[in-house]
C-alpha positions as CSV (number, residue, x, y, z in Angstrom):
1,M,38.5,137.9,100.2
2,P,39.5,140.8,102.6
3,S,42.7,140.3,104.5
4,I,42.7,140.3,108.3
5,Y,44.2,143.8,108.2
6,E,41.3,145.0,106.1
7,H,38.9,143.5,108.6
8,A,40.8,145.3,111.5
9,L,41.1,148.7,109.8
10,G,37.8,148.9,107.9
11,E,37.7,152.0,105.7
12,E,40.9,153.2,107.3
13,F,42.8,150.6,105.2
14,K,42.4,152.8,102.2
15,R,44.5,155.5,103.9
16,L,47.6,153.3,103.8
17,H,50.2,153.9,101.2
18,P,49.4,151.8,98.1
19,M,52.4,149.6,98.5
20,I,51.5,149.0,102.2
21,Q,48.0,148.1,101.0
22,R,49.5,145.6,98.6
23,R,51.6,144.0,101.3
24,F,48.8,143.7,103.8
25,S,46.0,142.6,101.5
26,L,47.2,139.0,101.4
27,S,44.6,136.4,102.0
28,S,44.4,132.6,101.7
29,E,42.6,133.1,98.3
30,S,45.2,135.4,96.8
31,G,47.7,132.7,96.1
32,I,50.5,135.1,96.6
33,A,53.3,135.3,99.2
34,A,55.3,138.4,100.1
35,I,59.0,137.6,100.5
36,G,61.1,140.5,101.8
37,K,64.9,140.6,101.9
38,G,67.1,143.4,103.2
39,M,69.3,144.7,106.0
40,M,68.6,145.7,109.5
41,E,70.6,148.8,110.3
42,E,70.5,147.9,114.0
43,V,69.3,145.0,116.1
44,W,69.5,145.8,119.8
45,H,68.6,144.5,123.2
46,G,68.2,146.1,126.6
47,A,70.4,146.0,129.7
48,F,72.2,142.8,130.8
49,Y,69.4,141.9,133.2
50,T,67.0,141.5,130.2
51,L,69.1,138.8,128.6
52,P,67.6,135.8,130.5
53,F,64.2,136.7,129.0
54,L,65.6,137.0,125.5
55,Y,67.4,133.6,125.8
56,V,64.1,132.0,126.9
57,G,62.3,133.7,124.0
58,A,65.0,132.4,121.6
59,W,64.1,128.8,122.6
60,R,60.7,129.3,120.9
61,S,61.7,131.7,118.2
62,I,60.2,134.8,119.8
63,M,63.1,137.2,120.7
64,F,66.8,136.6,120.9
65,P,69.9,138.0,122.7
66,E,72.1,138.9,119.8
67,Q,72.7,142.4,118.7
68,G,74.6,144.2,115.9
69,R,74.5,146.5,112.9
70,N,73.9,145.8,109.2
71,I,72.3,142.4,109.9
72,P,71.0,140.5,106.8
73,F,67.3,140.0,107.2
74,S,64.3,138.3,105.6
75,I,60.6,138.3,106.3
76,R,58.1,135.8,104.8
77,N,54.4,136.6,104.8
78,F,52.1,133.8,103.7
79,A,48.3,133.8,104.1
80,Y,46.5,130.5,104.7
81,R,43.7,128.9,106.7
82,D,45.0,127.1,109.8
83,R,43.7,123.7,111.0
84,L,40.8,125.5,112.7
85,G,39.8,127.3,109.5
86,R,41.1,130.7,110.7
87,E,42.5,133.1,108.2
88,T,46.2,133.4,109.2
89,V,49.2,135.5,108.1
90,T,52.7,134.4,108.9
91,W,55.4,136.8,110.0
92,I,58.6,134.7,109.8
93,R,61.6,136.9,110.3
94,T,65.1,135.6,110.0
95,F,68.2,137.5,111.1
96,A,71.8,136.5,110.3
97,T,74.2,136.7,113.3
98,T,77.9,136.9,113.7
99,R,78.0,133.8,115.9
100,R,79.3,130.6,114.3
101,A,77.3,128.5,116.8
102,V,74.1,130.3,116.0
103,P,74.3,131.5,112.4
104,Q,70.7,132.8,112.3
105,R,67.8,133.6,114.6
106,R,64.1,133.5,113.8
107,F,61.2,135.5,115.2
108,D,58.0,133.8,114.3
109,A,54.4,135.1,114.6
110,Y,51.1,134.0,113.3
111,M,48.3,136.6,113.1
112,I,44.5,136.0,112.9
113,Y,41.5,138.3,113.1
114,S,39.5,137.3,116.1
115,Q,35.8,137.9,115.7
116,Q,35.5,137.0,119.4
117,R,37.9,139.7,120.5
118,G,37.1,142.1,117.7
119,R,40.8,142.6,116.8
120,I,43.9,140.9,115.5
121,V,45.5,138.3,117.8
122,D,49.1,137.5,117.3
123,Y,50.4,134.0,118.3
124,L,54.1,134.2,119.0
125,G,56.7,131.5,118.6
126,T,56.9,128.1,117.1
127,H,54.3,126.6,119.6
128,Q,51.9,129.6,119.8
129,H,52.4,129.8,123.6
130,L,51.7,133.5,123.7
131,A,48.5,135.1,122.3
132,V,48.8,138.8,122.1
133,D,46.0,141.4,121.3
134,I,47.1,143.8,118.7
135,D,45.9,147.3,117.9
136,V,46.4,148.4,114.3
137,S,46.3,151.9,112.9
138,V,47.4,154.0,110.0
139,A,50.7,155.9,110.8
140,K,51.2,159.5,109.6
141,N,53.6,158.3,107.0
142,G,51.0,156.0,105.5
143,G,52.5,152.9,107.1
144,L,50.9,150.3,109.3
145,A,51.3,150.7,113.0
146,L,50.9,147.9,115.4
147,R,50.9,148.0,119.2
148,S,50.6,145.0,121.5
149,R,48.1,144.9,124.4
150,E,47.0,142.1,126.7
151,Q,48.9,138.8,126.5
152,R,47.8,135.3,127.4
153,F,49.9,132.2,127.9
154,Y,48.6,128.8,126.8
155,E,50.1,125.3,127.3
156,G,48.0,122.2,127.3
157,P,45.1,122.8,129.7
158,L,46.9,125.7,131.3
159,G,45.9,129.2,130.3
160,F,46.3,132.6,132.1
161,R,46.8,136.3,131.4
162,F,50.5,136.8,131.1
163,P,51.6,139.6,133.5
164,L,53.2,142.5,131.6
165,L,55.7,142.7,134.5
166,F,57.5,139.8,132.9
167,S,56.9,140.8,129.3
168,G,56.9,143.9,127.1
169,I,54.8,146.1,125.0
170,A,55.7,146.0,121.3
171,E,55.4,148.9,118.9
172,V,55.9,148.2,115.2
173,C,55.7,150.5,112.2
174,E,56.2,149.4,108.6
175,W,56.0,151.9,105.8
176,F,57.1,152.5,102.3
177,D,60.0,154.9,101.6
178,E,59.3,156.6,98.2
179,S,62.9,158.0,98.0
180,S,64.6,154.5,98.2
181,G,61.7,152.4,96.8
182,Q,62.1,150.1,99.8
183,F,59.9,149.1,102.7
184,R,61.1,150.2,106.1
185,I,60.4,148.7,109.5
186,E,61.0,149.7,113.1
187,V,60.3,147.5,116.1
188,S,60.6,148.3,119.8
189,V,59.7,146.1,122.7
190,K,59.7,147.8,126.2
191,N,58.9,146.8,129.7
192,R,57.3,149.5,131.9
193,I,59.6,148.5,134.8
194,W,62.9,147.4,133.1
195,G,62.8,149.7,130.1
196,P,63.8,148.7,126.6
197,L,64.1,144.9,125.9
198,F,64.6,144.3,122.2
199,G,64.2,145.9,118.8
200,Y,65.4,146.5,115.3
201,R,65.1,148.9,112.4
202,G,66.0,148.7,108.7
203,S,64.8,148.3,105.2
204,F,63.9,145.6,102.7
205,E,62.6,144.9,99.2
206,V,59.6,142.6,98.6
207,E,59.0,140.0,95.9
208,W,55.5,138.8,95.4
209,L,55.5,135.1,94.5
210,P,52.7,132.7,93.4
211,I,52.3,129.9,95.9
212,A,50.2,126.8,96.2
213,D,50.9,125.9,99.9
214,V,52.8,127.3,102.8
215,P,56.2,125.5,103.2
216,P,55.7,123.1,106.1
217,E,58.8,124.4,107.9
218,L,57.1,127.8,108.3
219,L,54.0,126.4,109.9
220,P,53.7,126.4,113.7
221,K,54.5,123.2,115.6
222,R,51.3,123.5,117.5
223,V,48.0,125.4,116.8
224,E,46.4,127.1,119.8
225,S,42.6,127.2,119.6
226,R,42.1,129.7,122.4
227,E,42.2,133.4,121.5
């Protein structure tokens, strides 16, 4: 079965570096999870007035206010079918922190390919409150580039287009570094008014492990049906 990224990229998928193709070819039928562990050289946030947004994001495992260098990091990608039968890929990112009260932070996302919207939709956080349209493309270095677009907020019967004035545009690039034999990732979230909000960059190695089911603690607390 083609992965959601193969659906989104079509023939362009073949232009990705072979190791990136391997990482993003996971489907619910592959029976494989990609477990990455490494180090973020830098985790950063914007000016002090962006912190309230990051604290709110931390409440639902979206973004967080800590920053630092050489932060231990893991990313867990599982492909499965959600309760609605949609092919879904987890992006469960965990960052160690230097705070005793908060020893780690998570940044959770669940991606599907939406036939309705003709693109990948990324549900952010533990409760999938934010649905974000994602453009995917092949970067010059053979990596996968992702850029966020329109965002929608859903809670119970409430649903509306989330104004970008109160959010940010995310740009992500993941590629394979031949010289180190590691995957590299760089993420930057910016607001057009307030500037840089949050981001990180670093490297990690990946282990491909056979799986039967996604660990329950990695599944969202709520599944949003609206795309």
